[in-house]
Structure formats: structure tokens, C-alpha cells
C-alpha positions as CSV (number, residue, x, y, z in Angstrom):
1,M,-17.7,5.2,-15.5
2,S,-16.3,8.7,-15.7
3,V,-12.9,8.4,-14.3
4,R,-10.4,11.0,-14.3
5,A,-7.8,9.8,-12.0
6,L,-6.6,6.2,-10.8
7,V,-5.1,5.7,-7.5
8,F,-3.3,2.5,-6.5
9,D,-2.1,0.8,-3.2
10,L,1.4,-0.2,-3.5
11,A,2.4,-3.3,-1.5
12,G,1.1,-6.2,-3.1
13,V,-0.3,-4.2,-6.2
14,L,2.7,-2.5,-7.8
15,L,5.4,-3.4,-5.3
16,E,6.6,-6.7,-4.1
17,F,7.1,-7.1,-0.3
18,G,8.0,-10.1,1.6
19,G,7.2,-10.6,5.4
20,P,4.6,-13.5,6.0
21,E,7.4,-16.1,5.4
22,Y,9.6,-14.3,7.8
23,V,7.2,-13.9,10.6
24,Y,6.1,-17.6,10.2
25,A,9.7,-19.0,10.4
26,K,10.7,-16.9,13.2
27,S,7.5,-17.5,15.2
28,N,8.1,-21.4,14.8
29,G,5.0,-21.7,12.5
30,R,2.6,-20.1,14.9
31,V,1.9,-17.0,12.9
32,D,0.4,-18.1,9.6
33,E,-0.3,-15.6,6.7
34,D,-3.8,-14.8,7.7
35,A,-2.5,-13.8,11.4
36,Y,0.2,-11.7,9.7
37,F,-2.1,-9.6,7.7
38,R,-4.7,-9.5,10.5
39,F,-1.7,-7.9,12.7
40,W,-1.2,-5.1,10.2
41,S,-4.6,-4.5,10.2
42,E,-5.6,-4.5,13.9
43,A,-2.5,-4.0,16.1
44,K,-2.3,-0.7,17.6
45,C,1.6,-0.4,16.9
46,A,0.8,-1.1,13.2
47,H,-1.8,1.6,13.1
48,D,0.9,4.0,15.1
49,L,3.8,3.1,12.9
50,H,1.4,3.7,9.7
51,C,0.2,7.2,11.3
52,G,3.8,8.4,11.9
53,R,2.9,8.4,15.7
54,T,5.5,5.8,16.9
55,S,9.3,5.2,16.0
56,P,10.3,2.1,13.9
57,E,12.2,1.1,17.0
58,E,9.1,1.0,19.2
59,F,7.3,-0.5,16.7
60,A,9.9,-3.4,16.3
61,R,9.8,-4.1,19.9
62,E,5.9,-4.3,20.2
63,A,6.0,-6.4,17.1
64,V,8.4,-8.9,18.2
65,R,6.3,-9.2,21.4
66,E,2.9,-9.8,19.8
67,F,4.1,-11.9,17.1
68,G,6.2,-13.9,19.9
69,L,9.1,-13.9,17.6
70,T,12.5,-15.7,18.4
71,V,14.5,-12.7,17.5
72,T,15.5,-9.3,19.2
73,P,13.8,-6.2,18.2
74,E,17.0,-5.0,16.9
75,T,17.5,-8.0,14.5
76,F,13.8,-7.8,13.4
77,L,14.1,-4.2,12.2
78,A,17.2,-5.1,10.3
79,D,15.4,-7.9,8.8
80,Y,12.3,-5.9,8.0
81,K,14.3,-3.5,6.0
82,T,14.8,-6.5,3.3
83,W,11.3,-7.0,3.0
84,F,10.8,-4.7,0.2
85,R,11.9,-6.3,-3.0
86,G,10.9,-3.5,-5.4
87,P,8.3,-3.1,-8.2
88,Y,6.9,-6.0,-10.2
89,A,8.1,-6.1,-13.6
90,G,6.4,-3.8,-15.8
91,A,4.6,-2.1,-12.9
92,L,6.2,1.3,-13.0
93,E,5.9,1.3,-16.8
94,L,2.4,0.4,-16.7
95,V,2.0,3.7,-14.3
96,E,3.8,5.8,-16.7
97,G,1.4,4.6,-19.6
98,L,-1.7,5.4,-17.7
99,R,-0.4,8.9,-16.9
100,S,-1.0,10.0,-20.4
101,R,-4.6,9.8,-20.1
102,Y,-5.4,10.0,-16.2
103,R,-4.2,11.5,-13.2
104,V,-2.4,8.8,-11.5
105,A,-1.5,8.7,-7.7
106,C,-0.7,6.1,-5.1
107,L,-2.3,5.7,-1.6
108,S,-0.3,3.5,0.8
109,N,-0.5,2.4,4.3
110,A,3.3,3.0,4.8
111,N,6.0,4.1,7.5
112,V,9.0,6.3,7.3
113,L,11.5,3.4,6.6
114,D,9.5,2.2,3.6
115,V,8.9,5.8,2.4
116,T,12.3,6.7,2.4
117,R,13.2,3.9,0.0
118,F,10.4,4.5,-2.2
119,K,11.7,8.1,-2.6
120,E,15.3,7.7,-2.7
121,E,15.7,4.0,-4.6
122,T,12.3,3.6,-6.4
123,R,12.0,7.4,-6.8
124,L,8.1,6.9,-7.1
125,Q,7.6,10.8,-6.6
126,N,8.8,11.0,-10.6
127,R,6.2,8.1,-11.3
128,F,3.0,9.5,-10.1
129,D,1.4,12.7,-10.1
130,E,0.9,12.6,-6.6
131,C,2.0,10.2,-3.6
132,F,0.0,9.8,-0.5
133,Y,1.6,8.2,2.1
134,S,-0.1,7.4,5.7
135,N,2.6,8.1,7.9
136,E,3.0,11.6,6.3
137,L,-0.8,12.2,6.0
138,G,-1.3,10.9,9.7
139,L,-4.4,8.9,8.3
140,R,-4.5,5.4,7.0
141,K,-6.7,3.3,5.1
142,P,-9.6,2.4,5.5
143,D,-10.1,5.6,7.6
144,P,-12.6,7.7,4.9
145,A,-10.8,10.9,5.7
146,A,-7.7,9.1,4.0
147,Y,-9.5,8.9,0.7
148,L,-11.2,12.2,1.1
149,H,-7.9,13.6,1.7
150,V,-6.8,12.3,-1.9
151,C,-10.0,13.7,-3.5
152,K,-9.5,17.0,-2.1
153,A,-5.7,17.1,-3.1
154,L,-6.7,15.8,-6.5
155,A,-9.5,18.3,-6.7
156,L,-11.7,15.7,-8.0
157,A,-15.0,14.2,-6.8
158,P,-14.9,10.6,-5.5
159,G,-16.9,9.3,-8.3
160,E,-14.2,10.7,-10.6
161,I,-11.7,8.1,-8.9
162,A,-10.9,4.5,-9.4
163,F,-9.1,2.9,-6.4
164,F,-7.2,-0.4,-6.8
165,D,-6.1,-2.3,-3.6
166,D,-5.3,-6.1,-2.6
167,S,-7.0,-5.2,0.8
168,L,-10.9,-5.9,0.4
169,E,-11.3,-3.7,3.6
170,N,-9.6,-1.1,2.0
171,V,-11.4,-1.4,-1.2
172,N,-14.7,-1.3,0.6
173,G,-13.6,2.1,2.5
174,A,-13.0,3.6,-0.8
175,I,-16.4,2.4,-2.1
176,A,-17.9,3.9,1.0
177,V,-17.1,7.5,0.3
178,G,-18.0,7.3,-3.4
179,M,-14.9,6.0,-5.2
180,H,-14.8,3.3,-7.9
181,G,-13.2,0.6,-5.7
182,H,-11.4,-2.6,-7.3
183,H,-10.2,-5.6,-5.3
184,V,-7.0,-6.8,-7.0
185,N,-4.6,-9.8,-6.0
186,G,-1.4,-8.9,-7.3
187,F,-0.1,-7.2,-10.2
188,A,-1.2,-9.7,-12.9
189,D,-4.5,-9.4,-11.7
190,L,-4.5,-5.6,-11.9
191,T,-3.8,-5.7,-15.4
192,V,-6.8,-7.9,-16.0
193,V,-9.0,-5.6,-13.9
194,L,-7.7,-2.5,-15.9
195,G,-8.2,-4.2,-19.0
196,R,-11.7,-5.3,-18.2
197,L,-12.7,-1.7,-17.2
198,G,-11.4,-0.3,-20.5
199,L,-8.9,1.6,-18.7
200,F,-5.8,-0.5,-20.1
201,Q,-5.8,-0.3,-23.8
202,N,-3.1,0.6,-26.4
203,L,-0.5,1.9,-23.9
204,G,2.4,0.8,-25.6
């Protein structure tokens, strides 16, 4: 595999987020983890939020309605802002180490609230060579155009990019355009997969 760039999803791969347990509790146990993630993949309001086509306030109103939550949209939105818990221990250091040998970027289905924190608190723009956020692109994974935008911006062919995500649907989307897609289940699994691929060696 001739790889020149590594592209990572953020939530559930490098950054820790809550959410499923909150929605389960506030829906009185009706919305389990599978339904929670299916909402983010399939709901129109989630798609519009990720693509920058709706406000967080409008999204909150729709999410409360679709989940059937026992909180107001205002409370949901305030609580949502607490779901981002920060990088997994060692995650950003791993990224820094990989940059000595590869172009390193992130491609995240994100929204203006999270991206503001990524930029101001975690300062991801200083950790990656490029940061691609769906709400700024107007495109989200697994839309082929999102992956092709990354290829164009990095000036690399899809076959020169390895992509890592905790969503199998998003990994398959990357593979469909010619990237080397790899499904990972959290940060610990990411390090295992990088090692197996020979991409995570002697990084200090």
C-alpha cells in the first residue's frame, strides 16, 4: 500500500463524545444506541445540521421531536454542548507523531457548535495538516463528493490516502472512491490497525 496521507474521522476515533446514554435516559429508555446512531445517519435534520443548512436551534427542535425526549429544545441544546469530552488520551500525540512521515487530515461530519470547540479549545487546526468539516464543506460522509474534495485539496489520488472511521458506512464510502478505508472501533483499536498496516512504528 503506497500511502502518502492519513485521514481520520474524529468522534469515536480520536475524540470522545457522549450522547447515546443521554438520549436513552431522556427518552425513558425508548431510544437505544442503535437508534441513536441511526438517527445521525438517516434523519434529515442531522444531515442538514452536518451540511450547515440549518441552525443548531432548529436542529434541537427537530431532534427533541424525533427522539421523543422529555426535555425542551433549549435544554437539549445546552446539554448537547457538554457531550464533547475531549481527545482520547494519547490521540493528539499520535497525530503529531504521524505527521513526520505522512500528510495527516481529519474529515468529520460536524456542526458549528462542535467545530467552534475544535478550533478554540482543542485547536485541531494546529494538530492536522488539513481539517475538513462537513458543515463548512456543505458535504458529509458517505457522499462521494466529500472524499473527492479531500483528495483534491491534498492533491493526491484516492489510492494514496488511508482513511479511518468508526462508521462502516463511511469506510465503505471511502473505499468506493478508491481510498484505503479501515473500520476502527475507538482509539485503542485505531492504534492496533495502524500497527498492523505498518503505519504506526517507532513514532516515539
